[in-house]
N, C-alpha and C positions, 0 to 999 in steps of 0.2 A: 504494500500500500504506500505509494509515493505521495507525500503530503507537501502542499505548497502553501505559501503564506496567504491567508485569506483576506479579502477586502473587508474593510470595516465601515461602520456608519452608513451602510447601504450603498456604498460606492464601489462598483466593480471595475477593476482595471485588468483587462485581459492581456497581460504582458507575459512573454516568455523569452528566454535567452536568445532564441533564433527565430523570432516571429516578425515577418516583414510588415505586419499590420500595425506595428507600434511606431511607425514613422510620423504619425500625426501627433505632434506635441501640442501642449497647451500653454507653453511658457514655463520658464524656469522658476526655481525657488525665489521667494521674495526676500527682502532684507536690504542691507546697505548695498549701494552700487558705487564703484570707484569713479573718480573723475576720468572721463573718456580720454583726456590728453595724457594721463599717467601711463607709464609702461608697466602695468601690473596685471595683465591678463592672466598669466599663469598663477600668480599669487591669489587672485580673486577666485579662480577655480579651486585651488587647493583649500582655501578657507571655507568656502561654501559647501564643498563636498565633505570635508572633515567635520563641519558643524552638524551635519545630518547623521553621518554614518560612524564616525570614529568611536571605538569602544570606550575610550577615556574622555569623551567630549565633556562630561560633567566635571572632570578633574582638571581640565586645562582652562584657566580663567579667560584666556584670549579667545576661546571657542564658545564662550557663553552666548546664548541667544540675545541677551540685552547688552552685549559688550560695547556696542557703538551707538551713539545717539544721533550722529550726523554722517552724511556721505563723506564730508571732508575729513572727519576723524578716522573713518574707515580707510580712506585713501592714504592718509599719513601712516597708518599702521602697516598697510601693504607695502609701502615704500621703505619701511624701517630696516630692511636687510638688503644687502648688496646684490643678492641673487635668489632665484627660486629655491635653490638647494639650501642656502642658509636660512631662508624664511621657513621652510618646512621643518628643518632640524631644530632651529632655535626658538621658533614661535609656536609651532603646532604640535610637535611630538611630545608626548608625556614622558616624564623622566624614567619610568619603568618599562617603557616600550623598547624592546631589543630588536624588533624585526620589521617594522614598517619602513618602506623605502619608496623611491621614485625613479622614473626613467624619462629622459627627454624625448623618447620616441615610443609611443604606445605599441607600434607594430612589433618592435623587438621584444617587448614584454609579452604580448599575446602570442607571438610565434613560439616563444619558449614554453609557454603553458601547453602548447600543442606538440611539444617534443621537437621543435625545430630550432636550430641554433647555428651560430657561426663557430665551427669547430674543426680541428684536424682529426678528431676521433680518439685522442688519448685522454683517458680519465686517470687522474693522478692525485696523490696527496703530497704535501710539502712538510718538511721537518727542519729543525735547527740542528746544526752540529754542536751538541753539548751546550755550553754557555756562550758560544760565539754568535755572531750575526750572520754567519754563512749558512746557506740553505741547500738541501738536496731534496730530490723527489723520488717517489717510486710509482710505477705504473700499476694501477688497480686492474684495469681491463681496457680492451680496445673495442670501440664501437664498430659493428659490422658495416661494410659498404662505405667506410670512410677512407680518407687518404692514408691514415695510419694502418688500416687493415691491409694495405698493399706494400707496407714497408717492413723492414726487419726490426720489429719492436714488439714486445709481448709483456704480459703480466709478470710482475716481480722484478723487472729491470729497473735499475737506479740511474739517475742523472744528477750531475753536480754543476753543469754549466749550460749556457745558451749562447750560440755563436762565438764560442771561445771565451766568454766572460763567466767568471765564477758567480754563481747565484748568491745573493745576499739579501738581507732583510730590506735593503734600500732599493734594489733594482729588480727583484723578481716580478713585481707587477708589470713594469714596463716591458721586460723581456718576454714574459710568458703570456700576458694578457693585454698587451698594447695593441697598436694599430697594425703592427707588422703581420702580414698574412703568412709569411714563410719564415721559419727559423730552424736552426739546427741544434738538436740536443746533444750535449757531450755526456756520454754514458759512463757508468762506473760499476765496479764489482764490490761486493761485501763479503768479508770472511773474518770470523772471530771478532765481530763487532767493529771492524775497521773497513772504511769505505775508501776505495782507491780508484781514480780515473783509469779507464782501460783503453782509451784511444778510439773507441767506437763512436761514430757520429751518425745521427739519423735526422735527415731533413724532412720536415713536415709542412704541409700547407693547409691553412684553415679554409673551409668551404662554407659559403653562404647557403643556408637552407638545409643543413644536414639534419636528417630525421632519425631519431633513435627510438627503436622499439624497446620499451622498458621490460618486456617479457624476454629476459636474456637467456635463461636456461630452464628447461623443463625436462625432468627425467624421473625414473623410478628404479628402485633397487630392492632385491630380496636379500636381506641380511639376517642371519640367525632366525629364520622363520617369520620375520616381520617384513611386510610389503610397504616400503617407505617411499613416499613421493618427495621430490625436491623441486622447488621453484625459486629461482633468483629473479627478483622483480626490482628494477632500479629506478622507477619513478611512477607516480600516480598520474598518468597521462590519459585523459578521457578518450582521446581519439583511438586508443588501443584497447578499449574495454572488451571488444569482441575477441581480440586475440587472447586477452587474459581469460575470458570465458572458455575459449577453445583449449587453452592450456589445462584448465581444470577438467574439461571433457576428456583430454588425453590421460590425465591422472586417474579419473574415475573409471575409464575403460581399462586401465592397468590394474584396477582393484586395490588401490592403495588404502591402507587403514591408518597410516601415520603420515604426517606432513612436516617437512622442514621448510619453512618459509624464510628465505634469505633476504633480509632488508638492511644488511650492513652498510650498503652504499646508497640507500634510498632516502633522500632528503625531503620527500613529500610531493605535494601537488593537489590533485582534485579530491575534495571531500566525498563526492559521489562515487568516485572510483574506489575509495577506501570502503565505502558501504557495500559496493558490489563484491569486492574481494572478501570482505568479512562474511558476506552471505554465501560465497562459494566455499568457505571453510566450515561455517557453522550450520547454515540451513536457510531455508526460504520462508520461515514463519513471519509473515508480514504483520503480525500482531505483537511481535517482540521489538521493543524500542532499541535502536542502535545508539543514537546520540540525541541530545537535546541542546539547542543553541541558547546562549546568553548574550544579549546585545546591550547597548547602552540604555540607561533608564527610560529615555523618552521613546525609543523604539520598542523596548519591552512592554511599555504601557499600552502600546497600540496593538499588541498581539495577544491572542489567547495562548494557553499552554499548548494546545493542539497545533497551532501554527508553526511552532519552532521545533517540532519533533520529527525525526527521521527514523524510519523502521527498516528492518532487514528487507531485502528485495527478492522478488521471485523471477524477475526478468531484467535484462539490460535495457539501456535507453533505446536500443534499436528493436526491442521486443523479443529478443532471444531468451528462451528459458534458461535460468541460471543452472549451471552444472555444479551442484554442491556435493561436497564429500560427507556432510553431516557428521563432522568430527566432534569428539568430546574433549580433545586436547590438541594443541599445536605447539611446535617448537619453532621459535623465531630467533634468527641470528641477527645480532645487533652490534652497533658501534656508536661512537660519538657522532657519526654522520646520519644515524637513524633519527629522523625528525618529522615533525608536524603530522602529515597524513599517515605516516608509518606508525607514529605513536598513537594516533587515533584508532588504528586497527587494534593495537594492544589494549587500549583502554575500553574500546567498544565491545571487544570479545570477552573481556575479563569477567563480567557478571554471569556469563553463560557457559564458558568452557575453561579448562585449565590452560593457561598461557605460560609456557616455560621459555625464558629468555636466556640465550647463550651468547656471550661476547662481552661487550662493554656497556656502561651506562649510556642511555640515549641522550639526545640534545636537550629535551625539556621544553618543547614548544607546543602549547595547548591553545593557541589562538588561531582563528581563521581570518582570512583577508578577502577583499574584493578588489578587482581592477577597476579604477575610476578614470574617466576621461572627461574632457570638457563638452559634455552633452547634457546640459541642465534641463532640457525640455522633454526628457523621456518620462512619460506618465508613470507614476507609481514607483519609479526607481531612478530618480535623477542621478546623473553622473555615472551610473553603472554601465560598463562596456558591454555591448553586444554586437556581434559581427554585422548583423543586418542594418545597423544604424551608423556605419562608418561615414556615410555621406552627411550625417547630422552632427558630427564632431566639428567643433570650431576649427576652421582651416588655419586660423592664426595661432593655434595652440595645439601642438602635437604631444604635449606632455601627458604622462600617466602617473598616477600614484597607486601604491599597493598598501593601503593602511590596514592595520588589524581592526576588525570591526566586531569581533565577538569571541567567545570561548565555547568549547564543547564539553559537556559532561556526559558520562555514560548512564546506563539505566539505574545504577546504584547511586547516582548523584555525584560521582567522583570526578574532579577536574584538576586537582592541585598536583601537577607533576612538572612544575617549572624546573626542578632539579634533575629531571629525567627519570626514566625507569631503570633501576639497577638490575643487573643480570642475576638470574638464579644460579647460573654456572658462569663464573668469570673466566674469560679467556681472550687474550689480546692476539692480534695478528703478529706473526714473527717475520721480521724483514729477512731473516736468513732461511725461512721455511714457509713461504707463503702458500705453496701448493697450487694446484690447478683447480679453478672454480668448477664445481659440479662433479669433481672426482671424489670418490668415497674416502680417499686418504687426505684430502684437503683438511687442515686441522679443525676448523670450526664445524664443518659438516661431519667430520669423523667423530667429533665430540658429541654432536647431537645423536648420531647413530648409536654411539656407546650408551648414551642416556636412555635410548629407546630399547636397546637389546640387552643391556646389563650383562656383557660378557664376563666370563670368569677371569680371564686375563685382561688387565686394564692397560691401555696404551699410556705412555708417558707424554703428557702434553706440556711439558716445561717450555716456556717461551724464552729463547736465548736473547733475542734482540727485539724488544717490543716496539710498536710503531705509534708513538705519541705525536701525531701530526698536529700542526697549528692551523692549516687551511687546506683546501682542496680545489681542484679545477671546477667543481660544481658550484662553489661559492662565488665564482665570478661570472656565472650566468645570470641573466636578468631576474629569473624567478627565485634563484637560490634555494632556500629551505622553507618556502612559504606553503601554507595550507590554504587552498583557494576554495571558497564556497561557490559551487556552480549549480545553483538552482534558481528558478524564477523568483523575483521579489516583487511584492505589491504593497506599497505604503499607502495609507489613506492620504488623500490630497491635502487635508488640513495640517498634516504633520510637517509639510515643507512649503506650503504656500498659504499666505494669509491675505 
C-alpha cells in the first residue's frame, strides 16, 4: 500500500514527481521580495525554499516567517554575504546540520541521483601516511563499461601519486577531483605495513554521463548445508529498481535461505529504493509500517499521521511483483561508508527480523533530503525538482540545493542513530588482504558465512593493516551520502501562500 501525502482543507493538488499536468502554476510563495536591481536571485530562492521545507526552519532565526518587515530589509539580508555559497552556509544552515549542500548546476545533481556521473570508473578510498600530510589511495572496485575497466587496474591496488606528484592533504582534491579529464596514477605495493612506489602508471580519462548499475554482484553458495545468497549493492538508484528486483528473483530461484547483503560501499540514495529492497528481504505485507517521516513543525501540523507513513511494498514502481525471500534474518556488511538509505534499511528491518551487522560502525545519517530548484510556482510542492517541469525552472538561476528536510523513524519509533550503527561482529578491511569481492574467501563475506554455518574450525580473521580512510571518491560526487525522498508531495496552498 503506497501512501502519498494527502491534500488538506478540501484542496486537492494532483501532483506527482513525473506528471506533465503540473505545469500550470498559480504563482509562487508569498512573502518578502528583493529589490529587482539587486543581484540576489539565487539567495532569494535559497531563503524561500528553506523557509518552507528545511527540517530546522524553526531553529534558525533568519528563516522565521516574520523575520523581515520590509522588502528593503529582506534585500539587505540577501546581500549580506559575498556569494550564494557563503549565504547558504553562514545564514541558513543550522549548526547541527552535517549534510545539507548545494550545487550551481541542478543537472549535475539530478544526473547523479540517476546513477550518472563524470567518472573514469575507479572507486577508491584515501588515507594518510601515519601522522604526515601525505596521502595514498586504494582501489575499492572498478565500474563496468568505464574507461578504467579497459585499463590494467583492479581492486586492492594502491597509488601514492598523480602525474608524478606525490599526493598530499593540500593537493589531492585538485589532482584527483579537479577539472582535468585525464590523469595518470602512480601505483604502489604494500608489504609488512610498508607502502612503496612500484613504477607502474595507469592513465585514466573521466567520461561524461557514465552510468553505474548499483547491482554489482549477485551470487549464491552452498556452504556447510546452508544455501547462502550474496548481493553487493553500491547505491540506492531508483532507475535500477527493476534490476534489483531481478537480482532477488535470481536468488529466490536459487532457493537461498540466508542472505549476505553487502552495503560496505553504499552511501545511500533513494528512500523508495530502500523500501523496495527491504520488502525483497522481509516480505510484501503492505500493512507493516516500514518508516515514518518527521518534518519541521509547520509541515507536520499540516499532515495526519497516515500521510507520513510508508509501508512495505508488494510491487515496484513499474508494477512488477516484488521477488521477496521472506527472511527472518539478514547479514549486512558495513563500513564507515555505509550511510543514509543503507542505514534506513537496517533501521526499517530491525523491528521485524534479526539484522546482524558485520564490519565497521556506519556513518550515522538519519535525515532525508529533497532536491530544490528555482521553481516556486509548482502547486503543492514549490521548489521541489521534477523532470517534467524543467522548462519552468528560472532560466536565470540554475542552482540547486539539497537540504535535509526530515528524519525517518522505524515502526518501533527509533530514529536516534547519529553515531551510526555499531557492528555485531567487528571486522575492518585489511589493505594487505582485501580479497576478491563476491569470493567466498573475501574476509568480510567469509566472516558472514562463518557466522551462518558455525564451522568447527574457525578461520583467523586478524587484520594486519586496517584501512582507516578519511574520504573516498564517492564523497566528491554531487549526491555524496544523501538520502533522497522520492515520493509525490502535496502541501495545502495556505501553508506557502497567503
